[in-house]
C-alpha positions in Angstrom: -0.1 0.0 0.1 1.2 3.3 -1.1 2.4 5.8 1.9 -0.1 8.6 1.1 -2.9 6.1 1.4 -1.6 4.8 4.8 -1.7 8.6 5.9 -4.9 9.5 4.6 -7.2 6.5 5.9 -9.5 7.3 8.9 -8.0 6.1 12.0 -10.8 3.3 12.4 -9.8 1.9 9.2 -5.7 2.1 9.8 -4.2 -1.7 10.3 -3.1 -3.0 13.8 0.4 -2.2 13.5 -0.2 1.2 12.9 -1.8 1.9 16.2 0.9 -0.4 17.9 3.9 2.1 16.9 1.3 4.8 18.1 0.8 2.9 21.7 4.3 1.4 22.0 5.6 5.0 21.9 2.6 6.9 23.3 2.8 9.4 20.6 -0.7 9.2 19.2 -2.3 12.8 18.9 -5.0 14.8 16.9 -4.0 15.4 13.5 -5.2 18.6 13.4 -2.9 21.6 12.9 -4.3 24.4 15.3 -3.5 22.3 18.3 0.2 24.1 17.4 -1.5 27.4 18.6 -2.6 25.9 22.3 0.6 24.3 22.7 2.2 28.0 21.9 -0.5 29.6 24.5 0.0 26.8 27.4 3.8 26.3 27.2 5.4 29.4 25.7 3.2 32.1 26.5 2.5 30.7 30.3 4.5 27.9 31.6 8.2 28.7 30.3 8.2 32.3 31.4 6.6 31.6 34.8 9.0 28.7 35.6 12.1 31.1 34.6 10.7 33.6 36.9 9.9 31.2 40.0 13.8 30.8 39.8 15.0 34.2 38.9 12.9 35.7 41.5 12.3 33.3 44.0 11.4 35.9 46.7 8.8 37.1 44.5 7.2 34.6 42.6 8.5 31.3 44.1 9.1 30.3 47.7 8.7 33.7 49.0 5.1 33.5 47.4 4.5 30.3 48.7 5.5 31.2 52.1 3.1 34.3 52.0 0.2 31.8 50.8 0.8 29.2 53.3 2.4 26.2 51.2 4.5 24.3 53.4 8.1 23.4 52.3 8.3 26.5 50.6 12.1 26.7 49.3 11.6 23.1 48.1 8.6 23.3 46.2 8.8 26.9 44.9 12.1 25.6 43.3 10.5 22.5 41.9 7.6 24.3 40.8 10.0 26.8 38.5 11.9 23.7 37.2 8.6 21.8 36.5 7.1 24.4 34.7 10.1 25.6 32.4 10.6 21.9 31.5 7.1 20.5 30.7 6.3 24.2 28.7 9.3 23.4 26.8 8.3 19.6 26.1 4.6 21.0 25.1 6.0 23.9 22.7 8.1 21.2 21.1 5.2 18.6 21.2 7.5 15.9 22.7 5.9 13.8 25.4 2.8 16.5 25.2 0.3 14.3 27.2 2.6 13.4 29.7 4.2 17.1 30.3 0.4 18.5 31.0 -0.1 16.1 34.3 2.2 18.2 36.5 1.0 21.4 34.9 -2.5 20.7 35.5 -2.0 19.5 39.3 0.3 22.7 39.7 -2.8 24.7 38.2 -5.4 23.0 40.5 -3.0 23.5 43.7 -2.8 27.0 42.6 -6.9 27.6 42.2 -6.9 25.9 45.4 -4.4 27.9 47.2 -5.2 31.2 46.0 -8.7 31.6 44.6 -10.6 29.6 47.2 -9.7 31.7 49.9 -11.2 34.6 47.8 -14.3 32.5 47.4 -14.8 32.0 50.8 -13.7 35.3 52.4 -11.5 33.7 55.2 -8.6 31.6 55.5 -8.9 28.2 54.0 -7.3 25.3 55.7 -3.3 26.3 55.9 -3.9 28.9 53.0 -3.8 32.5 54.0 -6.4 35.1 52.4 -5.1 37.9 50.5 -6.0 41.6 51.0 -9.0 42.4 48.1 -11.5 45.1 48.1 -14.2 42.2 48.0 -14.5 38.8 48.5 -17.0 36.1 47.1 -18.1 34.6 43.5 -17.3 37.6 41.4 -14.2 38.7 42.8 -13.0 35.0 42.6 -14.4 34.5 39.0 -12.2 37.7 38.0 -9.2 36.7 39.7 -9.4 32.9 38.3 -10.3 33.5 34.9 -6.9 33.1 33.3 -6.2 30.5 35.7 -9.2 28.7 34.4 -8.3 29.3 30.6 -5.2 28.0 31.0 -6.2 24.8 33.1 -8.7 24.2 30.1 -5.9 24.7 27.5 -3.8 22.1 29.7 -6.8 19.5 29.7 -7.1 19.9 26.1 -3.5 18.9 25.2 -4.1 16.0 27.6 -7.0 14.6 25.5 -5.7 16.3 21.7 -1.8 15.5 22.3 0.7 17.3 20.4 -1.1 17.7 17.3 0.3 17.1 13.4 3.0 19.9 14.0 4.9 18.1 17.0 7.8 15.8 17.6 5.4 13.3 18.6 3.7 13.4 15.1 7.0 13.4 13.3 8.4 10.1 15.4 4.9 8.5 14.8 5.3 9.3 11.0 8.8 8.2 10.7 7.9 4.9 12.2 5.2 4.0 9.7 7.3 5.2 6.9 5.3 8.4 6.0 7.3 11.5 5.5 4.1 13.8 5.6 0.9 13.4 5.7 0.3 14.9 2.3 3.0 13.0 0.1 2.3 11.7 -2.8 3.0 8.5 -4.3 5.2 8.9 -7.4 5.6 5.2 -8.6 
């Protein structure tokens, strides 16, 4: 069978061997090119710069901020969060192990939302987390403060479900393993 025919077949009609390559390396992902834009938004715009800033300015954005919020082991967790955000952000930008890279970032986002937004919603300290000073508290104040956090969380969940997309290192490895150089390759023979 010609390589372009293999690439153009719908997923449910591909041979068992096609999916074994994808499952073996955990690289299967969406065939949509626009996933690249979500990868840039999540990795390049948010996590890489935030991770680097946690490492460059720990008193302000890393361990110092964690101490202010009330998170235990602030020195260790602040540095760890900076490294994880930077490394996973890079993996996401390149589309390498995209699904695996989103797991720790989703955990970081959920912890961040719980530790910074729930006290705003409740209007008082919550568990070990301290309430920041705001002019107002409650649902609308929390929603205003959390809008970007929820957007990035949804972007990360999208990448967890879709994978790296067609323009990713994952897709390149997959095409290489099955002998397809491009999904639009024509068989000249």
